[in-house]
C-alpha positions, 0 to 999 in steps of 0.5 A, a space after each residue: 298148528 296143523 289142521 286136521 283133514 275132514 273125517 280123520 281121527 285126532 289123537 283122542 280117536 274121535 272123528 273130526 268130521 262131525 261123525 261122518 267118519 264113523 262106520 255103521 258098526 261103531 254107531 250100532 255099538 254106541 247104541 247098544 252101549 246106551 241101551 245096555 247101560 240105561 236099561 240094565 239089559 242082559 244083567 241079572 236082576 238084583 233085589 233092592 230095598 222094598 222090592 222082592 222080585 224073582 232072583 234071575 241068576 244069569 251066568 256070564 255066558 248068558 249075559 254076554 249072549 244077551 249083549 251080542 244079541 242086542 248088538 246084532 239087533 242094533 246093527 240091523 236097525 242102523 243098516 236099515 236106517 
């Protein structure tokens, strides 16, 4: 069995070096995904049982723009840190 060199990717595309091989853009993308999924960032608000908020009809272009804006903000934070 051949050993993987540090910071080389394995077949699954994951870094074997404990995250040392990930670029800042990859870290920013993961951060953006986490924020978007956990908060629903950029999605149109849909009414749910018992709640009657204003329906925000966002187009797919507006949703994409919001996610790109979030990604750029995450890139800025990762590069500063």
